MDAnalysis code that builds the backbone (N, CA, C; Angstrom):
import MDAnalysis as mda
import numpy as np

u = mda.Universe.empty(603, n_residues=201, atom_resindex=np.repeat(np.arange(201), 3), trajectory=True)
u.add_TopologyAttr("name", ["N", "CA", "C"] * 201)
u.add_TopologyAttr("resid", np.arange(1, 202))
u.add_TopologyAttr("resname", ["MET", "PRO", "PHE", "ASP", "LEU", "ARG", "GLU", "LEU", "LYS", "ARG", "ALA", "LEU", "SER", "ALA", "LEU", "ASN", "ALA", "THR", "MET", "SER", "LEU", "GLU", "ALA", "PRO", "GLY", "GLN", "ILE", "ARG", "ALA", "ALA", "ALA", "VAL", "ALA", "ALA", "VAL", "VAL", "ARG", "GLN", "ALA", "PRO", "GLY", "GLY", "ALA", "GLU", "VAL", "LEU", "LEU", "ILE", "ARG", "ARG", "ALA", "GLU", "ASP", "GLU", "ARG", "ASP", "PRO", "TRP", "SER", "GLY", "HIS", "MET", "ALA", "LEU", "PRO", "GLY", "GLY", "HIS", "HIS", "ASP", "PRO", "ASP", "ASP", "ALA", "ASP", "LEU", "VAL", "ALA", "THR", "ALA", "LEU", "ARG", "GLU", "THR", "ARG", "GLU", "GLU", "VAL", "GLY", "LEU", "GLU", "LEU", "ASP", "ARG", "ALA", "ALA", "GLU", "TRP", "ILE", "GLY", "PHE", "LEU", "GLU", "ARG", "ALA", "PRO", "VAL", "ARG", "ALA", "GLY", "GLN", "ARG", "PRO", "ALA", "PHE", "GLU", "ILE", "LEU", "PRO", "LEU", "VAL", "PHE", "ALA", "LEU", "GLY", "ARG", "GLU", "VAL", "GLN", "LEU", "GLN", "PRO", "ASP", "PRO", "ARG", "GLU", "VAL", "LYS", "ALA", "VAL", "VAL", "TRP", "ALA", "PRO", "LEU", "ASP", "GLN", "LEU", "LEU", "LEU", "PRO", "ALA", "ALA", "GLN", "THR", "SER", "ILE", "VAL", "TYR", "PRO", "GLY", "PRO", "MET", "SER", "GLY", "PRO", "ARG", "PRO", "SER", "LEU", "PRO", "ALA", "PHE", "ASP", "VAL", "GLN", "GLY", "HIS", "VAL", "VAL", "TRP", "GLY", "LEU", "THR", "TYR", "ARG", "ILE", "LEU", "GLN", "ASN", "LEU", "LEU", "ALA", "VAL", "TRP", "GLY", "GLN", "GLY", "ALA", "PRO", "ARG"])
u.atoms.positions = np.array([
    [-64.049, 14.879, 8.860],
    [-65.015, 15.867, 8.365],
    [-64.757, 16.115, 6.891],
    [-65.768, 15.932, 6.030],
    [-65.560, 16.105, 4.590],
    [-65.174, 17.541, 4.235],
    [-64.406, 17.650, 3.165],
    [-64.057, 18.978, 2.656],
    [-65.325, 19.695, 2.217],
    [-65.327, 21.002, 2.390],
    [-66.472, 21.820, 2.025],
    [-65.988, 22.949, 1.114],
    [-66.650, 23.135, -0.010],
    [-66.219, 24.143, -0.978],
    [-66.276, 25.556, -0.412],
    [-67.185, 25.793, 0.508],
    [-67.260, 27.139, 1.100],
    [-66.001, 27.459, 1.894],
    [-65.459, 26.438, 2.572],
    [-64.214, 26.639, 3.321],
    [-63.064, 26.935, 2.372],
    [-63.013, 26.238, 1.237],
    [-61.947, 26.481, 0.274],
    [-62.033, 27.890, -0.294],
    [-63.224, 28.332, -0.601],
    [-63.399, 29.670, -1.168],
    [-62.914, 30.743, -0.191],
    [-63.222, 30.565, 1.089],
    [-62.764, 31.534, 2.091],
    [-61.245, 31.500, 2.220],
    [-60.676, 30.310, 2.215],
    [-59.225, 30.187, 2.358],
    [-58.495, 30.795, 1.166],
    [-58.993, 30.559, -0.042],
    [-58.365, 31.126, -1.237],
    [-58.476, 32.640, -1.263],
    [-59.591, 33.166, -0.816],
    [-59.768, 34.617, -0.782],
    [-58.714, 35.260, 0.107],
    [-58.448, 34.652, 1.252],
    [-57.425, 35.184, 2.160],
    [-56.034, 35.046, 1.560],
    [-55.746, 33.909, 0.919],
    [-54.432, 33.684, 0.311],
    [-54.185, 34.636, -0.851],
    [-55.171, 34.807, -1.711],
    [-54.984, 35.588, -2.930],
    [-54.874, 37.080, -2.677],
    [-55.266, 37.518, -1.486],
    [-55.138, 38.941, -1.155],
    [-53.684, 39.385, -1.143],
    [-52.747, 38.459, -1.009],
    [-51.320, 38.796, -0.942],
    [-50.544, 38.274, -2.147],
    [-51.244, 37.804, -3.197],
    [-50.570, 37.206, -4.348],
    [-50.962, 37.905, -5.640],
    [-50.112, 37.777, -6.655],
    [-50.368, 38.393, -7.952],
    [-50.794, 37.350, -8.967],
    [-51.755, 37.719, -9.806],
    [-52.238, 36.833, -10.853],
    [-51.482, 37.038, -12.164],
    [-50.708, 38.110, -12.272],
    [-50.042, 38.429, -13.526],
    [-49.001, 37.381, -13.892],
    [-48.861, 37.147, -15.205],
    [-47.881, 36.188, -15.693],
    [-46.480, 36.736, -15.504],
    [-45.493, 35.865, -15.207],
    [-44.112, 36.328, -15.053],
    [-43.593, 36.897, -16.359],
    [-42.828, 37.976, -16.285],
    [-42.395, 38.680, -17.488],
    [-41.380, 37.939, -18.326],
    [-40.354, 37.340, -17.709],
    [-39.249, 36.736, -18.453],
    [-39.344, 35.218, -18.558],
    [-40.360, 34.613, -17.997],
    [-40.468, 33.167, -17.958],
    [-41.759, 32.744, -18.664],
    [-41.677, 31.678, -19.436],
    [-42.875, 31.150, -20.073],
    [-43.894, 30.778, -19.009],
    [-45.149, 30.999, -19.320],
    [-46.201, 30.754, -18.340],
    [-47.143, 29.658, -18.829],
    [-47.685, 28.935, -17.881],
    [-48.697, 27.921, -18.150],
    [-49.726, 27.987, -17.036],
    [-50.881, 27.401, -17.282],
    [-51.933, 27.378, -16.271],
    [-52.600, 26.009, -16.273],
    [-52.987, 25.549, -15.093],
    [-53.777, 24.325, -14.969],
    [-55.035, 24.647, -14.175],
    [-56.066, 23.831, -14.403],
    [-57.337, 24.020, -13.707],
    [-57.530, 22.918, -12.675],
    [-57.619, 23.312, -11.406],
    [-58.006, 22.386, -10.345],
    [-59.524, 22.496, -10.219],
    [-60.225, 21.600, -10.890],
    [-61.693, 21.633, -10.934],
    [-62.219, 20.783, -9.787],
    [-62.910, 21.419, -8.856],
    [-63.393, 20.741, -7.654],
    [-64.915, 20.705, -7.679],
    [-65.467, 19.573, -7.310],
    [-66.925, 19.463, -7.214],
    [-67.290, 18.873, -5.861],
    [-68.511, 19.204, -5.400],
    [-69.015, 18.651, -4.144],
    [-69.809, 17.390, -4.457],
    [-69.289, 16.245, -4.059],
    [-69.961, 14.966, -4.271],
    [-70.615, 14.523, -2.966],
    [-71.497, 13.513, -3.004],
    [-72.159, 13.069, -1.765],
    [-71.191, 12.718, -0.642],
    [-70.011, 12.172, -0.981],
    [-69.060, 11.788, 0.054],
    [-68.041, 12.854, 0.385],
    [-68.154, 14.032, -0.200],
    [-67.186, 15.106, 0.025],
    [-66.672, 15.655, -1.299],
    [-65.734, 16.574, -1.226],
    [-65.232, 17.232, -2.426],
    [-64.275, 16.338, -3.195],
    [-64.302, 16.489, -4.539],
    [-63.427, 15.734, -5.428],
    [-62.756, 16.691, -6.404],
    [-61.565, 16.330, -6.866],
    [-60.837, 17.137, -7.837],
    [-60.629, 16.306, -9.103],
    [-60.729, 16.964, -10.246],
    [-60.611, 16.290, -11.536],
    [-59.143, 16.108, -11.933],
    [-58.770, 14.870, -12.231],
    [-57.443, 14.557, -12.739],
    [-57.568, 13.893, -14.102],
    [-56.539, 14.049, -14.919],
    [-56.498, 13.370, -16.207],
    [-55.221, 12.531, -16.288],
    [-55.283, 11.455, -17.061],
    [-54.069, 10.739, -17.440],
    [-53.767, 11.143, -18.877],
    [-52.601, 11.742, -19.075],
    [-52.231, 12.230, -20.390],
    [-52.034, 11.064, -21.359],
    [-52.386, 11.309, -22.621],
    [-52.216, 10.284, -23.654],
    [-50.729, 9.993, -23.860],
    [-50.448, 8.794, -24.334],
    [-49.070, 8.406, -24.631],
    [-48.619, 9.107, -25.911],
    [-47.519, 9.859, -25.816],
    [-46.994, 10.597, -26.962],
    [-45.499, 10.795, -26.737],
    [-44.686, 10.227, -27.605],
    [-43.238, 10.284, -27.408],
    [-42.693, 11.704, -27.475],
    [-43.475, 12.641, -28.039],
    [-43.035, 14.042, -28.116],
    [-43.339, 14.807, -26.827],
    [-44.136, 14.209, -25.953],
    [-44.585, 14.872, -24.727],
    [-43.733, 14.399, -23.552],
    [-42.985, 15.298, -22.890],
    [-42.177, 14.872, -21.741],
    [-43.009, 14.374, -20.574],
    [-44.307, 14.699, -20.553],
    [-45.204, 14.231, -19.495],
    [-46.167, 13.166, -20.013],
    [-45.762, 12.470, -21.059],
    [-46.586, 11.427, -21.660],
    [-47.019, 10.393, -20.626],
    [-48.328, 10.135, -20.552],
    [-48.861, 9.119, -19.657],
    [-48.966, 9.516, -18.203],
    [-48.536, 10.735, -17.850],
    [-48.571, 11.155, -16.450],
    [-49.987, 11.543, -16.030],
    [-50.230, 11.454, -14.723],
    [-51.445, 12.023, -14.148],
    [-51.244, 13.523, -13.991],
    [-52.281, 14.292, -14.290],
    [-52.131, 15.751, -14.320],
    [-53.470, 16.414, -14.073],
    [-53.416, 17.729, -13.945],
    [-54.600, 18.578, -13.985],
    [-54.743, 19.092, -15.412],
    [-55.959, 19.334, -15.882],
    [-56.107, 19.902, -17.226],
    [-55.372, 21.237, -17.321],
    [-54.707, 21.476, -18.452],
    [-54.013, 22.749, -18.596],
    [-52.920, 22.687, -19.628],
    [-52.192, 23.803, -19.765],
    [-51.112, 23.868, -20.736],
    [-50.501, 25.247, -20.796],
    [-49.676, 25.462, -21.819],
    [-48.943, 26.713, -21.960],
    [-49.856, 27.870, -22.363],
    [-49.491, 29.051, -21.867],
    [-50.184, 30.291, -22.244],
    [-49.970, 30.559, -23.719],
    [-51.051, 30.835, -24.432],
    [-51.010, 31.151, -25.858],
    [-51.087, 32.664, -26.025],
    [-50.374, 33.247, -27.010],
    [-50.436, 34.700, -27.203],
    [-51.861, 35.225, -27.409],
    [-52.756, 34.379, -27.911],
    [-54.144, 34.803, -28.103],
    [-54.968, 34.751, -26.824],
    [-54.443, 34.128, -25.762],
    [-55.168, 34.085, -24.490],
    [-55.083, 35.449, -23.806],
    [-56.212, 35.953, -23.351],
    [-56.228, 37.262, -22.688],
    [-55.390, 37.244, -21.418],
    [-55.408, 36.147, -20.698],
    [-54.643, 36.010, -19.453],
    [-54.553, 34.526, -19.124],
    [-54.016, 34.200, -17.954],
    [-53.847, 32.795, -17.596],
    [-55.170, 32.114, -17.244],
    [-56.170, 32.886, -16.847],
    [-57.501, 32.301, -16.652],
    [-58.028, 31.803, -17.991],
    [-57.846, 32.620, -19.036],
    [-58.268, 32.214, -20.380],
    [-57.510, 30.971, -20.838],
    [-56.240, 30.875, -20.460],
    [-55.453, 29.685, -20.803],
    [-56.070, 28.436, -20.174],
    [-56.386, 28.522, -18.895],
    [-56.982, 27.369, -18.201],
    [-58.338, 26.997, -18.798],
    [-59.144, 28.010, -19.138],
    [-60.453, 27.750, -19.745],
    [-60.293, 27.043, -21.086],
    [-59.390, 27.553, -21.923],
    [-59.189, 26.981, -23.258],
    [-58.659, 25.552, -23.182],
    [-57.629, 25.341, -22.362],
    [-57.021, 24.026, -22.282],
    [-57.991, 22.981, -21.718],
    [-58.786, 23.358, -20.731],
    [-59.750, 22.418, -20.157],
    [-60.826, 22.066, -21.173],
    [-61.262, 23.057, -21.949],
    [-62.244, 22.792, -23.010],
    [-61.658, 21.849, -24.068],
    [-60.412, 22.093, -24.457],
    [-59.780, 21.270, -25.488],
    [-59.522, 19.845, -25.011],
    [-59.120, 19.695, -23.754],
    [-58.696, 18.382, -23.270],
    [-59.854, 17.493, -22.825],
    [-60.839, 18.062, -22.121],
    [-61.921, 17.214, -21.588],
    [-63.318, 17.693, -21.982],
    [-63.406, 18.718, -22.844],
    [-64.709, 19.181, -23.303],
    [-65.534, 19.893, -22.260],
    [-64.892, 20.424, -21.228],
    [-65.605, 21.092, -20.132],
    [-65.518, 22.601, -20.298],
    [-66.673, 23.244, -20.426],
    [-66.760, 24.708, -20.548],
    [-66.819, 25.304, -19.143],
    [-65.656, 25.589, -18.577],
    [-65.617, 26.073, -17.201],
    [-66.323, 27.405, -17.019],
    [-66.286, 28.267, -18.034],
    [-66.928, 29.576, -17.886],
    [-68.447, 29.462, -17.815],
    [-69.000, 28.314, -18.202],
    [-70.442, 28.100, -18.123],
    [-70.837, 27.206, -16.948],
    [-70.001, 26.230, -16.649],
    [-70.379, 25.207, -15.676],
    [-69.760, 25.393, -14.302],
    [-68.799, 26.324, -14.173],
    [-68.065, 26.439, -12.909],
    [-67.820, 27.893, -12.547],
    [-67.404, 28.093, -11.309],
    [-67.027, 29.422, -10.808],
    [-65.543, 29.415, -10.495],
    [-64.812, 30.383, -11.029],
    [-63.397, 30.521, -10.686],
    [-63.325, 31.144, -9.297],
    [-62.707, 30.437, -8.340],
    [-62.736, 30.904, -6.948],
    [-61.359, 31.298, -6.410],
    [-60.314, 31.212, -7.230],
    [-59.009, 31.663, -6.752],
    [-57.879, 30.881, -7.382],
    [-56.680, 31.075, -6.854],
    [-55.514, 30.407, -7.411],
    [-54.530, 30.050, -6.304],
    [-53.674, 29.092, -6.614],
    [-52.665, 28.609, -5.674],
    [-51.308, 29.197, -6.035],
    [-50.307, 28.921, -5.212],
    [-48.964, 29.401, -5.496],
    [-48.454, 28.820, -6.807],
    [-47.666, 29.622, -7.527],
    [-47.089, 29.171, -8.790],
    [-46.141, 28.006, -8.540],
    [-46.104, 27.094, -9.519],
    [-45.209, 25.938, -9.446],
    [-44.167, 26.065, -10.540],
    [-42.892, 26.295, -10.194],
    [-41.863, 26.428, -11.221],
    [-41.473, 25.070, -11.808],
    [-41.260, 25.050, -13.103],
    [-40.736, 23.863, -13.793],
    [-39.311, 24.195, -14.186],
    [-38.360, 23.418, -13.701],
    [-36.951, 23.765, -13.882],
    [-36.290, 22.959, -14.987],
    [-35.370, 23.635, -15.671],
    [-34.462, 22.995, -16.623],
    [-33.065, 23.221, -16.069],
    [-32.502, 22.197, -15.406],
    [-31.243, 22.397, -14.699],
    [-31.505, 23.213, -13.446],
    [-30.761, 24.296, -13.259],
    [-30.903, 25.140, -12.075],
    [-31.838, 26.324, -12.298],
    [-32.296, 26.517, -13.536],
    [-33.093, 27.699, -13.846],
    [-34.534, 27.308, -14.164],
    [-35.518, 28.153, -13.753],
    [-36.907, 27.869, -14.119],
    [-37.097, 27.974, -15.628],
    [-37.707, 26.932, -16.227],
    [-38.012, 26.964, -17.652],
    [-39.344, 27.670, -17.893],
    [-40.301, 27.421, -17.014],
    [-41.573, 28.145, -17.051],
    [-42.255, 27.955, -15.711],
    [-43.335, 28.694, -15.493],
    [-44.087, 28.595, -14.246],
    [-45.534, 28.230, -14.540],
    [-46.078, 27.371, -13.695],
    [-47.473, 26.951, -13.822],
    [-48.298, 27.639, -12.739],
    [-49.385, 28.268, -13.149],
    [-50.316, 28.868, -12.194],
    [-51.525, 27.953, -12.060],
    [-51.745, 27.347, -10.882],
    [-52.929, 26.514, -10.674],
    [-54.129, 27.396, -10.307],
    [-55.164, 27.338, -11.116],
    [-56.395, 28.084, -10.890],
    [-57.470, 27.120, -10.404],
    [-58.221, 27.522, -9.396],
    [-59.205, 26.636, -8.769],
    [-60.610, 27.042, -9.212],
    [-61.356, 26.051, -9.699],
    [-62.730, 26.263, -10.159],
    [-63.664, 25.339, -9.387],
    [-64.812, 25.873, -8.969],
    [-65.829, 25.080, -8.291],
    [-66.930, 24.750, -9.296],
    [-67.087, 23.474, -9.562],
    [-68.090, 23.028, -10.518],
    [-69.468, 23.177, -9.899],
    [-70.384, 23.833, -10.625],
    [-71.691, 24.135, -10.058],
    [-72.788, 23.161, -10.422],
    [-72.529, 22.277, -11.394],
    [-73.571, 21.341, -11.812],
    [-72.935, 20.078, -12.384],
    [-73.754, 19.059, -12.551],
    [-73.290, 17.808, -13.133],
    [-72.949, 18.022, -14.604],
    [-71.820, 17.496, -15.028],
    [-71.403, 17.673, -16.419],
    [-70.979, 16.324, -17.004],
    [-71.060, 16.241, -18.323],
    [-70.592, 15.071, -19.051],
    [-69.280, 15.444, -19.724],
    [-68.195, 14.830, -19.302],
    [-66.898, 15.141, -19.875],
    [-66.720, 14.408, -21.206],
    [-66.005, 15.062, -22.124],
    [-65.720, 14.474, -23.428],
    [-64.226, 14.600, -23.709],
    [-63.415, 13.705, -23.129],
    [-61.971, 13.799, -23.303],
    [-61.549, 13.639, -24.760],
    [-60.567, 14.427, -25.165],
    [-59.975, 14.300, -26.484],
    [-58.959, 13.158, -26.416],
    [-59.171, 12.042, -27.120],
    [-58.269, 10.894, -26.998],
    [-56.847, 11.184, -27.482],
    [-56.671, 12.250, -28.261],
    [-55.323, 12.615, -28.684],
    [-54.518, 13.193, -27.532],
    [-55.209, 13.700, -26.492],
    [-54.528, 14.336, -25.373],
    [-54.750, 13.633, -24.044],
    [-55.886, 12.963, -23.890],
    [-56.277, 12.406, -22.590],
    [-56.646, 10.935, -22.735],
    [-56.000, 10.110, -21.915],
    [-56.275, 8.676, -21.933],
    [-57.391, 8.309, -20.964],
    [-57.494, 9.020, -19.830],
    [-58.506, 8.713, -18.820],
    [-58.761, 9.941, -17.964],
    [-59.953, 10.006, -17.365],
    [-60.276, 11.051, -16.392],
    [-60.641, 10.366, -15.079],
    [-60.248, 10.988, -13.977],
    [-60.476, 10.420, -12.647],
    [-60.904, 11.541, -11.712],
    [-61.967, 11.308, -10.945],
    [-62.348, 12.235, -9.878],
    [-61.741, 11.714, -8.583],
    [-60.822, 12.483, -8.002],
    [-60.105, 12.060, -6.804],
    [-60.747, 12.663, -5.558],
    [-61.285, 11.857, -4.647],
    [-61.846, 12.389, -3.395],
    [-60.730, 12.991, -2.540],
    [-60.880, 14.238, -2.171],
    [-59.819, 14.930, -1.442],
    [-59.608, 14.351, -0.043],
    [-60.674, 13.919, 0.606],
    [-60.515, 13.314, 1.938],
    [-59.603, 12.093, 1.882],
    [-59.720, 11.314, 0.812],
    [-58.937, 10.092, 0.719],
    [-57.454, 10.370, 0.519],
    [-57.114, 11.536, -0.042],
    [-55.703, 11.865, -0.241],
    [-54.966, 12.039, 1.088],
    [-55.713, 12.255, 2.161],
    [-55.099, 12.423, 3.479],
    [-54.884, 11.098, 4.200],
    [-55.429, 10.020, 3.664],
    [-55.338, 8.733, 4.340],
    [-53.987, 8.072, 4.074],
    [-53.470, 7.316, 5.040],
    [-52.203, 6.597, 4.820],
    [-52.229, 5.705, 3.586],
    [-53.397, 5.139, 3.277],
    [-53.495, 4.231, 2.126],
    [-53.225, 4.935, 0.807],
    [-53.411, 6.261, 0.779],
    [-53.197, 7.020, -0.458],
    [-51.756, 7.469, -0.631],
    [-50.942, 7.301, 0.413],
    [-49.550, 7.751, 0.345],
    [-48.680, 6.649, -0.251],
    [-47.915, 6.994, -1.281],
    [-47.024, 6.031, -1.901],
    [-45.782, 6.769, -2.381],
    [-44.993, 6.121, -3.201],
    [-43.787, 6.758, -3.736],
    [-43.504, 6.193, -5.119],
    [-42.639, 6.884, -5.856],
    [-42.260, 6.444, -7.186],
    [-40.776, 6.728, -7.376],
    [-40.075, 5.803, -7.975],
    [-38.674, 6.047, -8.320],
    [-38.662, 6.931, -9.556],
    [-37.934, 8.049, -9.485],
    [-37.929, 9.022, -10.576],
    [-37.681, 8.324, -11.914],
    [-38.632, 8.445, -12.882],
    [-38.510, 7.686, -14.120],
    [-37.783, 8.417, -15.249],
    [-37.463, 9.687, -15.062],
    [-36.860, 10.466, -16.134],
    [-35.369, 10.226, -16.285],
    [-34.779, 10.783, -17.352],
    [-33.332, 10.616, -17.556],
    [-32.522, 11.395, -16.524],
    [-31.498, 10.774, -15.984],
    [-30.610, 11.432, -15.044],
    [-29.382, 10.554, -14.819],
    [-28.310, 11.167, -14.366],
    [-27.116, 10.401, -14.026],
    [-27.117, 10.116, -12.530],
    [-26.558, 8.990, -12.151],
    [-26.505, 8.651, -10.739],
    [-27.759, 7.946, -10.269],
    [-27.827, 7.666, -8.964],
    [-28.985, 6.957, -8.403],
    [-30.275, 7.754, -8.586],
    [-31.357, 7.062, -8.863],
    [-32.659, 7.719, -9.032],
    [-33.341, 7.860, -7.665],
    [-33.783, 9.073, -7.326],
    [-34.427, 9.267, -6.019],
    [-35.835, 8.683, -5.994],
    [-36.295, 8.375, -4.797],
    [-37.674, 7.957, -4.576],
    [-38.479, 9.194, -4.185],
    [-39.571, 9.451, -4.900],
    [-40.348, 10.671, -4.710],
    [-41.712, 10.354, -4.110],
    [-42.231, 11.244, -3.253],
    [-43.562, 11.013, -2.681],
    [-44.638, 11.121, -3.754],
    [-45.719, 10.391, -3.554],
    [-46.791, 10.367, -4.538],
    [-48.100, 9.983, -3.864],
    [-49.199, 10.191, -4.591],
    [-50.516, 9.718, -4.178],
    [-50.893, 8.514, -5.038],
    [-51.573, 7.559, -4.433],
    [-52.209, 6.475, -5.172],
    [-53.692, 6.818, -5.264],
    [-54.137, 7.162, -6.476],
    [-55.536, 7.539, -6.697],
    [-56.179, 6.481, -7.589],
    [-56.916, 5.576, -6.960],
    [-57.612, 4.518, -7.699],
    [-56.647, 3.761, -8.615],
    [-55.447, 3.496, -8.112],
    [-54.456, 2.759, -8.877],
    [-53.581, 3.613, -9.765],
    [-53.858, 4.903, -9.850],
    [-53.049, 5.831, -10.635],
    [-52.049, 6.522, -9.709],
    [-50.798, 6.579, -10.093],
    [-49.772, 7.227, -9.277],
    [-49.654, 8.698, -9.691],
    [-49.890, 9.583, -8.739],
    [-49.836, 11.034, -8.974],
    [-48.584, 11.564, -8.288],
    [-47.646, 12.103, -9.057],
    [-46.369, 12.535, -8.488],
    [-45.944, 13.845, -9.138],
    [-44.757, 14.322, -8.754],
    [-44.181, 15.503, -9.389],
    [-44.995, 16.766, -9.169],
    [-45.143, 17.563, -10.213],
    [-45.834, 18.847, -10.114],
    [-47.273, 18.686, -9.647],
    [-47.969, 17.685, -10.187],
    [-49.374, 17.517, -9.805],
    [-49.493, 17.145, -8.334],
    [-48.588, 16.311, -7.845],
    [-48.562, 15.986, -6.416],
    [-48.353, 17.256, -5.589],
    [-47.386, 18.095, -5.980],
    [-47.113, 19.329, -5.237],
    [-48.306, 20.271, -5.246],
    [-48.968, 20.387, -6.399],
    [-50.132, 21.274, -6.487],
    [-51.266, 20.759, -5.603],
    [-51.493, 19.451, -5.606],
    [-52.547, 18.899, -4.749],
    [-52.198, 19.064, -3.277],
    [-50.935, 18.927, -2.916],
    [-50.527, 19.171, -1.534],
    [-50.822, 20.623, -1.151],
    [-50.554, 21.551, -2.052],
    [-50.863, 22.952, -1.775],
    [-52.363, 23.175, -1.611],
    [-53.141, 22.514, -2.470],
    [-54.596, 22.631, -2.364],
    [-55.076, 22.129, -1.010],
    [-54.570, 20.977, -0.571],
    [-54.954, 20.427, 0.731],
    [-54.520, 21.343, 1.868],
    [-53.323, 21.932, 1.733],
    [-52.816, 22.806, 2.798],
    [-53.626, 24.096, 2.901],
    [-53.992, 24.659, 1.755],
    [-54.817, 25.873, 1.769],
    [-56.165, 25.582, 2.409],
    [-56.686, 24.406, 2.148],
    [-57.962, 24.030, 2.746],
    [-57.849, 23.897, 4.263],
    [-56.602, 23.771, 4.736],
    [-56.396, 23.737, 6.175],
    [-56.381, 22.346, 6.760],
    [-56.484, 21.316, 5.906],
    [-56.525, 19.965, 6.435],
    [-55.446, 19.077, 5.841],
    [-54.528, 19.645, 5.081],
    [-53.514, 18.831, 4.435],
    [-52.146, 18.995, 5.074],
    [-51.169, 18.350, 4.468],
    [-49.797, 18.436, 4.952],
    [-49.209, 19.792, 4.614],
    [-48.222, 20.290, 5.358],
    [-47.585, 21.557, 5.044],
    [-46.937, 21.499, 3.667],
    [-46.856, 22.664, 3.004],
    [-46.239, 22.745, 1.686],
    [-44.755, 22.504, 1.814],
])
């Protein structure tokens, strides 16, 4: 049964009744936008492949549009709106409805959280033409959510970052040949679980 945006909206409403939207006080905050649209074959979520940049620790990774909270941003919703506009040219406040948020995803430096990412979910209401900024985005991909549940989409990646000792093998999604792992994989797993048809968090 294809994913339905109405089901997601109801599920997020129930989840968010017990969660806080406020940014953490002592930890740097960031926000990403999980932009979902209803396509003929079911719901899809927007992913980006980050541009190659040696200064970026997530250079070349698959991700959701987003970034760090700026002091000029009114809140983390404003952060997600600004970053999505800058990265893919999508005006979410005009083209989409903000329908809720998922659990925060901590990014750790050693044993301590370095910052927290708040995934905000937006339902795209109309067809849009994306205009990725090539300085930040190498490619955009619409990932069908139903396909993420199929065995063919399940893969793994050997941790590519610096570390001592053996490198662990991490779970990942194969999305049209793109490997989605790490934080983005965890956020998508949470999205699927909230929808009620995915794997447990």
